[in-house]
N, C-alpha and C positions, 0 to 999 in steps of 0.2 A: 228754237231757245232761245234765251239771250245764258251767258256765261255768269250762270251765278256761286259767287262764295260766302259761305256763313256759316257762325262760329256761334257753338250754343258754352256756356257759364252749364254748364251741371248741376253743381252743387246749389246752384243759386233757379237754374230751371227756367234759363231765361232766354229767348234766339235773337240772337244779329244780324240782320242782313240790310244789306245797303246798294244801291242802283249805283257807280260812276261812272261818268259818261270822262273820255279822255280830258284831260282836265291838265291847266297851266304849272297846276301848283306841286312838291312834291309828296308826296303821299307819306304818311304816319308808316311804324310796322302792322300797329293795331289798322289801317285804313286798307292798309292789301287782304290783308288777312277776309274782312269782308264786302273788299270791293267787289263789282261783276261792270265787264269793259262792254260795251254795246259798239259795234260800228254806226258811223255813220249812214243811213241808206241811198242818200245821196252821190256819197262821196265814193270816189275810184281807189280810196285804199282796202290792201288787200288784208280781209280777217285772216288770222292763221288760228286756228281754235287749238288750246294745251289744253289736252287733259289731268285731274292729281289723283295721280291712282290710293289713293292710301290704305295704308295697313295696316290694324292695333299695334301702339306700340311705336308709330312715328312720330321724329321730336319737332318742334315746331319749328324751330334756328331753317335746319334747311330745307322744310315747306319756305319759311318767310323771307328765306336770301331768293330764294326764286320771283316769284309773286311782289317783288321791290322789284325787282331788277325789269320786267314784265309792264310793271303799271307806268317805270322811267324808263324807259325805251317807247312807249306810244307817248310820251310827252315831244323826243328828241327826236325824233324821227316821221316823215308821212311816209313810206312806204309799204308799209304792213302794221294791224292792229290787233294786238295780240290777245286773245280771248282765255279764259282761263276761267276754268269750272276743277266745283273737287267728286273725286269719284270713289266706290266703292264694289265690295261683288256686287250688295244688293240692294244697296243703298240707302244701308239704316243707321248710316252713321255712324263715327269711328273715334278710335280715343286718342289721343295725342300731346302725351299728359298729358293737365289734370284740366283739361281739356274736352270737351264730345263736340268733333265738324263735321255739321251735317254735308252729308254726302247724294250724287244723283245715280243707283245702275250703272254702272261699266258694261256686266254685261248688255244692256240695252240700247248700247249707245254705237256709236260709228262714225265716218265723217272726223276722226280728227290730223291734224297737221305730225301732233307730238303730241308724246305723254310721260309724263315724270310719273317711275315708281317709289312714291316714299314709305322707305320701311325702317324699324328700326331692331336692333339684336334679338331675338328670338321670332322678327313678324314668322306668322305663316301664307304660305296659302292656298288658297284650292283650287285642286286641277280643273273646275269648269277657271277661273282667275288666268291662270295658267297658260292653256289651252283657248282663250280671248287673244290673252299676248301673245299670240302664234298667227295668231290672225291677221291680228293687228301689223303685226311684221314682213306676212305675207302681202300683205296691199299694200306696202308701203309706205307709213308710217315712222315717223323717228322716236327709236328708244330711248331713255333714260334712267340712269339709275339714279338715285340719292340716297347716303348715308347708305342701307343696309340693302336696297331699292333695287342692285345687283347682284343679291342673292339671288332675289326674285328672281330675273332673267335669267342669270345662269339657271336654276332651276329650269326653266321653262325652254334651256338651249339653245337660246338666243348670243350670248356673248363666243359660244367657242369659235373659235380661231382668231378672236379679237382681246386687243386691251383694256383691259379692266383694272379697277379699282374700287375701292369701300375702305367704309372706316375704320383706322387699323387695329383695335382691337379683334373682328371677326378673319383677317388676313388670315393670318393661319389657317385657320381650319377649313375656309374655301379655298384656301388652296387643294388641299388632302378630298374637298368634295367632288370639286369642280377641273380637276387637270385637265383639262381642251382650251381652258379660259388659261391667256397669258393675264396672269394676274403680275402686280405692282403698285406698293409702296406711294405713287403722286398722289402728289392731291387733285389730280383730275382725270379724265382721260376722255377721246373722242377722232373717231376714227375719220377715213381723207372724203369721207361723202356723209360726215355729220350724221351719221344715221341709226349710230349707237351713241353713247355719252354715259359717263359715269363718273362720279364723287364721293369724296368719306364726308363724312357726319361735317355742323358747324358750320362753317363760312363756308368752307368749300364751295355749296353751290353755285353761290355770288360768284367763285371763279367762274366757273360752269357755264354759270351763266349770259354772262356781260361776255367769255370768249366767243361759244356762239352765237350771239347776239355777233358778236365783233365780223364773226364770217359770214354771216347776215351782208350785214349792213356798212361793213368798212369800220378797219378800226380806230376812228376817229372816234365811233359813236361809243365804242368801249374806252378810246379811255375820256370821251364826256360822263359815261357812266357811274369808274371809277369815283369821279368826280364827284358827283350828284348826289352817291350814294355815301360821298364822306370815307371810303377807303382807300387806302395811304398811296398805296400800287394792286395790281394786276396781276398775281402767282400766273407762273405759266404750266402749264402743263409739266415738266421736265422737273418741276422740283418737288422733291418730296415733303408727302405728311412731315411736318412739325408736331414730335410727340417730346417725352419727360427722356432721355439718359437711359435713366430703369425702364420706362417702359419696350423703347427699338430694344436693347440686349437684350429682350423677353425673357427678362427674372436672372440673366446672366451678369453677376456684379463686372466678373473684368471687361464682357461686350460695353458694357456699357461707360467701364474708368475710360476704355478708349475711343469710346465716343467722344468722349469730353473735353481731351487730349486735343484731337482732332480738330473740334469744334474751335479749340479755344487757341490754335496756331495754324491759322493759312494763310495766314499773313508769308509764315516761313513753316515750313510743313516739315515735320519727324517722320523717320524712314522708318519702316516701316516694324525691322530688327528696332530702334527705337521704343512706337510703339509696344513693342510687346514686353518689350525689359523694362518697360516703365511698368505694364500694368500683372509685372511676375509671372508671366507664361514664356513661353516658346514662339517662335514666326509661325510651326504650323501647326497649334494647338489653336492661336488666334486667327488663323485662313479657317478655320473649318468652327469657328465662335459664326465668322463674318460670312461664311458660307448659309449654316444652320440656321438661321436665323437676321440674313438682310439678303442670304441668296446673290454676293457680291463680293471679289478679291476685297481685303483693301486696303487696297492699293485706288481700284476702282472706285471704291465709293470714297473715299478721300478725296481723288481728283474730279467723282461729281461735285462736293463740294463747296469745293473750290472754285470749278464751273457755272453754278450755280451764285455765289456767290457775284463774281464776275458778271454778272449777269442782270442782277439786282443792279449794280451797281453803271453799269452803263446805257441800260431805263430811266437811271434818276436825277445819276449824281450831274456834275457839267466837270468831274476828273477827266484829266484825259486815257486815252488808250495807253498810253505805255505806262501812267501811276497806276491804276487798273490793276494790270497784269502784273506788276509789280507786286501789289497790296493783297495779291490772292496767289500769291507764294508764285509767278512762271519767271523762270530766270531772264528774257527778252522781252521782243515785243514780238519775234518773228515763231519761238515756241508761247507763246498766250495766243498768240492768232493761230496759230498749226491746232492749237491742244482744242481749242474754240469751235475751230468747225470740221473739229473729226467727231466729236462731239453735236450741237447744233444743227452743222449746212449749215452756216453759214458767217462768214465771219468777226470781230467785232465791232469792224467796222462798214461792215451788213449790216447788227444791230443795229447801230445807233443814228443810222444813217434811214432807218424804217422807222425809228420811231419820231424822228425830224418829219417826214414826210409821211407820216399820220395825221401830226400836231397842227400841220398844213394845208392841209384837208379838210373841206365843208364837214361835219358829220353826216352819215346817209353816202355817205360817197362812196365809193366801191374805188380800189387801189386797183391802178394793171395788171398788177402780177395774177 
């Protein structure tokens, strides 16, 4: 059966469905949601079946981001054709925002290469669905938690010992409920085998999907997808979720103020004692706030902010490496290079060289590394 993605406007009682073969034009967001890709039987292109397990409360944007990226990937490379099918436990359909999406029954399905679990806050998975996910994992199917989907994978015991992320407002509760998972506040996470993936909500699903596709088909494809989808850049796995300072502060005005000070002073970093003085707490109190809410020391968190900004500039700007280092608060070229290598396991020069090499390779061609 070919992949089918249907959308039902509940209020109007209308059903929409369409089958779309690999097309040379870039599909719109709505086309991605109603499109179904069916590989040409005469073609040698590898078909990769991707199931999207939806739970009530899933949000539309994270789902649409993955579908849009897969549709465009089908037009930009000839190695594989990605088929997308919306699933639910019983195939009865799922509410996604104000829409009701028609689905196929997950429990009666098999033969997947990837399952994307898309859920929202408060989404609940029945026991038989958790068992089915475990069976998919045992069969070697890769699993991705999108938005709140990581909570479902954690409940099924499929993220134990793995790094994972989730939409920021769910993070603290999940850290308490599932301590065997290494939770992070990053935009996305993916293990070395690309068998466990996860991302925050919103557009983070695009960053994760493009990184996953880049690992399969080469970084040049990821860059082409970034441009084709109208994105300014692809966010890396080490980038933290961007949340309002008050939200990052976990309700602590003092912590939120400290974060704002750090973000406003990346070129000339403030000593921890000065940050504490400016927000009206002792250094020890500030360190306690950072540990409690961000699981990091103030100095370490500050350094990561500066290094992530440096990475973005290396990838996107034409400034010299020394200029970038100085603009991110490092006193010299060697100081910048050593700190960068310790954090990212590559030098700033390596970072820039890899990006340049990726642009020189044809889309879909893998790097030698």
